[in-house]
N, C-alpha and C positions, 0 to 999 in steps of 0.2 A: 636156105631161104624159107623152108617150111617152119623151122624153129622160130624165125623172126616173125612170121605171120601169127603163130600161136601166142607169142609173147605180147604182141600188140593188141590182140583180141581180148585179153583178160581185163576185167574191171578192177581198177585199183581200189583198195580199201576193203575188200572182202565181199562185195556184192550185196545182195538183198538181205542177207542175215544181219549186217551191221545197221541197215536202215531200220529193221524191226527192233533191234536192240536199242537204238536211239529213241524210237517212238515209245517203247516201254519205259525207258529212263525218264523222258519228259512227262509221261503220264504219271509216273510215281512222284516226281517233283511237284506236279500240280496237285495231286492228292494230298501230299504233305502240307502244302500251303493252304489248301482248302480246310483241312481238319485242324490245323494249328493256328491259322490266322483268320480266315474269312468267316467260318462258321461261328467261332466264339464271339466275334464282333457283331454278327447279325443277332445272336442271342442276347448280348448286352443291350443293343439298340432296341430290340423288341421289349425287353424287361423295363427299360427306361421309359419307352412310350406308354407301356401299361401303367407304370407308376404315375406318370404325368396325367393320364386319363383318370386314375383312381383318386387323385387328390380331391379333398372335400373341405368345406368350411369347418374351421376348428382344428384342423391338423397342424401340428407343430412341424415346421420345415426349416431347413438350412439352405440358403441360396448358394449358387456357385461362387459368390464372392465371400461367403462365410457369415452372412447376416442371419441371425436366428430370429424367428418370429412365428406368429400364428396366422393362418389363412383367415382373412376377414371377408373376402369376397372373391368370386370367380367370374371370369368371362371366358369366351372361347380361346382368346390368345393371351390374356393377361390375368394376373392374380394380384389381389390387394393383400399385403402382409402387414399385420399389426405388430410393431416392434416395441411399443411402449403404450401407456394408457391413451394418450391423445395423438399418437404418431402412427400414420398408415402410409405405406409406400406401395407404389404400383410397379410390378415387374412383369416381364414376359414370362409366360408359363415355362418356357425352356430354361429360365434362370434358376428354377428349383433344382437344387443338387440332390437332396434326399429328404425323406420324411423321417422325423425323429419320433420314436416311440417313447411315450411317457411311462415310466415305471409306476405301477399301482401304488397309491398312497402318497405320491409326490405331486399330484396335480395342482394343488393350491400353492406350492412353494415357489 
């Protein structure tokens, strides 16, 4: 009878040691996700916001739709992009995909 009582009193699965192992495992998984996914996305978002704040009149840009033009005017939420001599289009500031750097000597081409 004593053997039966000892057998029933044991915790299945190894006890507190396995709980600590699981916590360490989940912490390691979270750390991997943070450093491989979350942190790089935050960095990209921050860089994009800095780029959108730094855009100024006269910059050559490419919109997210692929339209190339020059910034003709700026507002808090919108930009006016000159795409031809008499053609100006208004876009949301977030539609700017990237700022194109003009190589020196090619500005008038």
